[in-house]
N, C-alpha and C positions, 0 to 999 in steps of 0.2 A: 521380552527381546527389544532391542533398541529400536533407535531412528534410524540409523543406517544398515540395518539388520545385519548388527552383530550381534552374536549372544543365542540366537535362532535360524532355524534352517533356512537355508539361500542357497537358491539354484546352481550356482558355481561353488558352493562353497568356500566361497570368500563375502566380497561387500554386494548388498545389492543394488545394482545398477539402473535400475529402475528410483527406489528413492534417492539417491544419489542424484539423480537429472530431478525429480521434484524438488531438493532440499536447494539447488540451485536456481533453480525454474523461481521458488519462493523466493531468494536472497536477491535477484534481478529485481522481481517485484517489487519488495520493500526497497531496495537502493534508490530505484526509478522514482517512487514514492513521496522519500526523505528529498531525492533533487529535486521535485517538482516543486514541493515544500519549498526548499532553501528560495530558490530559482524564485519564486512567485510573491513571498512575506520580504525576501532583500532587497527586490524593484518597487514594493508598497510600502516600506517601511523606515528604511534606511537610506539618509542621503549620500550622493557621490561623494559629497564633499566629506572625510572623514575629519570632524574634529577633536574627535578624542578617542581612546584606546577603547574606552568600553562603553556601548551601549547607554544612552542617557533614559531617563523615566519612560518617555515616551514614546519611543524606538522598540525599548522591552515592552511596555503595553501594548503596541500597536502588533509585535510580534509573537505576542503570546491569545489576542482577539484572533489574528489570521492565518495562525495553528489551530487554534479551536474550531475557527468555519473551514476552513479543508478537510480536518476529519470529519465535523459535523453532514458538508456536503457529501462527502463520500458515501458515508455513512445510510443517507435519504437515498443516493443513486444505487446502492447496493442495493438498499431492501425494495426497492422500486423493481429494480430489474429482478430479485430474484422472485417478486410477487407477478410479473409478468413474464417469466419463467414459467412459472407453476402454473399459471393459466392457461397456459400456449402448450403445456403438455396436456393438461386437462381436453383439450378439446383437440388434441390431434393435432397444430398446428405448427409447423417450424420454423417462423418467423415471428418475433414480437413488436411492436413498437411500445417507445416508452412516454 
C-alpha cells in the first residue's frame, strides 16, 4: 500500500484523506523547522553587508556548526519529551515538566 492510500483498500474508493492530512501536516512541520534554521543561522552567521556573492570560509563554518547544533538540541529536546511522556503515562499523569 502506498503512503497516500492508493493501491490498497480506502474508505471512499479513492484517496485516503486522513493520510493526505498527515502528509500535509508533516510538510508544514518540516518547512517550519527549515525556516527557523535559516532565520536563526542567517542572523548569527552572515553579515548584513554582503561583500561577495558566495559565503566566505568563516560564514560556511559558522552555518555548518549552527545547523548541527540546532539538530542536536532538537534531538535532545525530543528525547527529553519522550522520556517525560513515558514516565507521565506510566504514573497515569496527564501533564509533565521538562
